C-alpha positions in Angstrom: -14.2 -35.9 6.9 -11.7 -34.4 4.4 -13.7 -36.0 1.5 -16.9 -34.3 2.7 -15.1 -30.9 2.9 -13.6 -31.4 -0.5 -17.0 -32.2 -2.0 -18.6 -29.2 -0.3 -15.9 -26.9 -1.6 -16.4 -28.3 -5.1 -20.2 -27.6 -4.9 -19.7 -24.1 -3.6 -17.2 -23.3 -6.4 -19.6 -24.6 -9.0 -22.4 -22.5 -7.6 -20.2 -19.4 -7.6 -19.1 -20.0 -11.2 -22.7 -20.5 -12.3 -23.8 -17.4 -10.5 -21.0 -15.4 -12.2 -21.9 -16.7 -15.7 -25.6 -16.3 -15.2 -26.9 -13.5 -17.6 -28.3 -10.4 -16.0 -31.6 -8.8 -17.0 -29.9 -5.7 -18.3 -27.8 -7.9 -20.6 -30.9 -9.4 -22.1 -32.6 -6.0 -22.4 -29.5 -4.7 -24.2 -29.5 -7.6 -26.6 -33.2 -7.0 -27.4 -32.6 -3.3 -28.0 -29.7 -4.1 -30.2 -31.8 -6.5 -32.3 -34.7 -4.0 -32.6 -32.3 -1.2 -33.7 -30.8 -3.4 -36.3 -27.3 -3.4 -34.9 -25.0 -6.4 -35.2 -23.5 -7.9 -32.1 -20.1 -8.3 -33.8 -20.0 -4.7 -34.9 -21.3 -3.1 -31.7 -18.0 -1.8 -30.4 -19.5 -0.3 -27.3 -21.2 -3.5 -26.3 -17.9 -5.4 -26.8 -16.1 -3.0 -24.5 -18.8 -3.3 -21.9 -18.7 -7.0 -22.1 -14.9 -7.0 -21.7 -15.0 -4.8 -18.7 -17.8 -6.8 -17.0 -15.5 -9.8 -16.4 -16.4 -12.8 -14.2 -14.1 -11.7 -11.4 -15.5 -8.2 -11.3 -19.1 -9.5 -11.1 -18.2 -11.8 -8.3 -16.4 -9.1 -6.4 -19.3 -6.7 -7.0 -21.7 -9.3 -5.6 -19.6 -10.3 -2.6 -18.4 -6.8 -1.5 -21.8 -5.5 0.0 -22.1 -8.7 2.0 -18.5 -8.8 3.2 -18.4 -5.1 4.2 -21.2 -5.2 6.7 -19.4 -6.8 9.7 -16.5 -4.2 9.5 -18.4 -1.1 8.4 -17.4 1.9 10.7 -20.2 3.1 12.9 -19.2 6.8 13.0 -18.4 9.1 10.1 -15.1 10.1 11.7 -13.7 6.6 11.3 -14.8 6.4 7.7 -13.3 9.8 6.9 -10.0 8.7 8.5 -10.0 5.5 6.5 -10.6 7.4 3.3 -7.8 9.8 4.1 -5.4 6.9 4.7 -6.4 5.3 1.4 -5.8 8.6 -0.3 -2.4 8.8 1.3 -1.7 5.4 -0.2 -2.9 6.5 -3.7 -6.4 5.0 -3.7 -9.0 7.7 -4.4 -11.8 5.8 -6.1 -15.3 5.9 -4.5 -15.3 2.2 -3.9 -11.8 2.0 -2.4 -13.0 2.0 1.2 -15.6 -0.7 0.5 -13.1 -2.8 -1.3 -10.6 -2.4 1.6 -13.1 -3.3 4.3 -14.5 -6.3 2.4 -10.9 -7.5 1.8 -10.5 -7.7 5.6 -13.6 -9.9 6.0 -12.7 -12.1 3.0 -9.1 -12.7 4.1 -10.2 -13.5 7.6 -12.7 -16.1 6.4 -10.2 -17.6 3.9 -7.5 -17.8 6.6 -10.0 -19.4 9.0 -11.1 -22.0 6.4 -7.5 -22.8 5.5 -6.4 -23.2 9.1 -9.5 -25.2 9.9 -8.7 -27.6 7.1 -5.2 -27.9 8.4 -6.3 -28.6 11.9 -8.9 -31.2 10.8 -6.3 -33.0 8.7 -3.7 -32.8 11.5 -6.0 -34.4 14.1 -5.5 -31.7 16.9 -7.8 -31.4 19.8 -10.7 -28.9 19.7 -9.2 -26.3 22.0 -5.9 -26.0 20.2 -7.6 -26.1 16.8 -10.0 -23.3 17.8 -7.1 -21.2 18.9 -5.2 -21.8 15.7 -8.3 -20.9 13.6 -8.9 -17.7 15.6 -5.2 -16.7 15.4 -5.1 -17.2 11.6 -8.4 -15.3 11.2 -7.0 -12.4 13.2 -3.9 -12.3 11.0 -6.0 -12.3 7.9 -8.2 -9.5 9.3 -5.2 -7.3 10.2 -3.2 -8.0 7.1 -4.9 -5.3 5.0 -4.1 -2.7 7.6 -0.4 -3.6 7.6 -0.4 -3.5 3.8 -2.1 -0.1 3.7 0.3 1.4 6.2 3.3 0.0 4.2 1.8 1.4 0.9 1.2 4.8 2.5 4.7 5.0 3.9 6.3 4.0 0.6 4.3 6.5 -1.3 5.1 9.3 1.2 8.8 8.5 0.9 8.6 8.7 -2.9 6.9 12.1 -2.7 9.4 13.3 -0.1 12.3 12.4 -2.3 10.9 14.4 -5.2 10.0 17.6 -3.5 13.5 19.3 -3.7 13.7 18.6 -7.4 10.2 19.9 -7.9 11.0 23.0 -6.0 14.1 23.7 -8.1 12.0 23.4 -11.3 9.4 25.7 -9.7 12.0 28.3 -8.8 13.4 28.3 -12.4 9.9 28.6 -13.8 8.9 31.4 -11.5 12.1 33.3 -12.1 11.7 33.0 -15.8 8.4 34.8 -15.7 5.7 32.1 -15.2 3.0 32.4 -12.7 2.7 30.0 -9.8 -0.1 28.1 -11.4 1.8 27.7 -14.6 4.9 26.7 -12.6 2.9 23.9 -10.9 1.5 22.8 -14.2 5.1 22.7 -15.6 6.3 20.6 -12.7 3.4 18.1 -13.3 4.2 17.8 -17.0 8.0 17.7 -16.8 8.6 15.4 -13.8 6.2 12.7 -14.9 9.1 10.4 -15.9 11.3 11.1 -12.8 8.8 11.4 -10.0 5.5 10.2 -11.3 3.6 10.2 -8.0 4.6 13.8 -7.2 3.8 14.8 -10.8 0.4 13.3 -10.5 -0.3 15.3 -7.3 0.8 18.5 -9.0 -1.5 17.7 -12.0 -4.4 17.3 -9.5 -3.6 20.7 -8.1 -3.7 22.2 -11.6 -7.0 20.4 -12.3 -8.6 21.7 -9.1 -7.4 25.3 -9.9 -8.9 25.0 -13.4 -12.2 23.9 -11.9 -12.5 27.1 -9.8 -11.1 25.9 -6.5 -8.9 28.6 -4.9 -5.2 28.0 -5.1 -4.7 28.0 -1.3 -7.4 25.3 -0.9 -6.0 23.2 -3.8 -2.5 23.3 -2.1 -4.1 22.4 1.2 -5.7 19.4 -0.5 -2.3 18.5 -1.8 -0.8 18.5 1.7 -3.8 16.4 2.9 -3.5 13.8 0.1 0.2 13.3 0.6 0.1 13.4 4.4 3.8 14.4 4.9 5.2 17.1 7.0 7.4 18.6 4.3 4.5 19.2 2.0 2.4 20.9 4.7 5.4 23.1 5.4 5.8 24.0 1.7 2.1 24.8 1.4 2.2 27.0 4.5 5.2 28.9 3.1 3.5 29.5 -0.3 0.3 30.7 1.3 2.2 33.1 3.6 4.2 34.4 0.7 1.1 35.2 -1.3 -0.7 36.7 1.7 2.1 39.1 2.7 3.2 39.8 -0.9 6.8 38.6 -0.6 8.8 36.9 -3.3 7.5 33.4 -4.0 10.7 32.5 -5.9 12.9 33.4 -3.0 10.6 31.5 -0.5 10.7 28.5 -2.8 14.5 28.7 -3.1 15.0 28.8 0.6 12.6 26.0 1.1 14.4 23.9 -1.5 17.7 24.4 0.2 16.2 23.6 3.5 14.6 20.4 2.3 17.7 19.3 0.5 19.7 19.8 3.7 17.1 17.7 5.6 17.3 15.0 3.0 21.1 14.9 3.2 20.9 14.8 7.0 18.4 12.0 6.9 20.8 10.0 4.6 23.6 10.6 7.0 21.4 9.5 9.9 20.6 6.3 8.1 24.3 5.7 7.4 25.1 6.2 11.1 22.3 3.8 12.1 23.8 1.1 9.9 26.5 0.2 12.4 23.9 -0.4 15.1 21.6 -2.4 12.8 24.5 -4.6 11.8 25.1 -5.7 15.4 22.2 -8.1 15.5 23.2 -10.1 12.3 26.8 -10.0 13.4 26.1 -11.5 16.9 23.5 -14.0 15.7 25.0 -15.3 12.4 28.6 -14.1 11.8 30.3 -14.3 15.2 29.1 -17.9 15.9 30.5 -19.0 12.5 33.8 -17.3 13.3 33.9 -18.8 16.8 33.3 -22.3 15.3 36.1 -21.9 12.7 38.6 -20.4 15.2 37.9 -22.2 18.4 36.5 -25.5 16.9 39.8 -27.3 16.2 41.2 -26.3 19.6 38.1 -27.5 21.4 38.2 -30.8 19.5 41.8 -31.3 20.3 41.2 -30.5 24.0 38.3 -33.0 24.2 40.5 -35.7 22.5 43.4 -35.0 24.9 41.1 -35.2 27.9 39.6 -38.5 26.7 43.0 -40.0 26.1 44.3 -39.0 29.6 41.6 -39.6 32.2 44.1 -38.8 35.0 43.9 -35.1 34.0 40.2 -35.0 34.8 40.8 -36.7 38.2 43.4 -34.1 39.2 46.4 -35.1 41.2 
């Protein structure tokens, strides 16, 4: 049975490689147009770049994605919008990000099912147990992209959250030195690229949206939506209120910077206080048994040896 499966996998792999290397019609048309125009294939830089980008892996993924995304495509627009927002919070903003994510769920589920099926067949388990193992592994492969996306979004949000106080300090200095708020945001995006690159990228996107004609309030709201953290939403609300009521933006930013720095220090202190509680589990499970064996082991061995040498002690009397 394993030989038949191995032969089938070899045939499928050969077919996939042949399909990936098969020339497309547009490639043939481009070659004909190049020959008719008198251009050389070696000197055609644009064609070389296009060939380099259209790699075998990209062509395979491009062919497999529409098929793999069909079983998991959301039925309502609200679910698709929620998925795009979560991908944006994780830093994936391309148009095909949702399709790639959904297709990865199907592909990983199929690969996990195939791998577990081969393991079950080689192990000789019964049909019921093997089907349960295959379904369990397929479910894990199906849910793995969701876990990875949540972890990526959380990590990115933490990085943005750590950089907000420093960005606010730079914005306060820029505004108090005479720059407008748009110029201060642009300065933050340019100057903090090495320290907090993710936050700097978000600030650069705000600047680009403002230059494209989007109102500043809407651009800042989009910033809060992309990051998905409470501190950024609070900052955007304070900036919009300061502009609406005509109060000092520099003072509002300074107060917000002090508040967020205090919150960051309190969060660090909270993590430090939780360390004692988190250390209880490894202490009880790993360290205390080793200490008990080292301290009470010799005494227990001596007691067992004494009882074995004197059976009368066990009988009482």
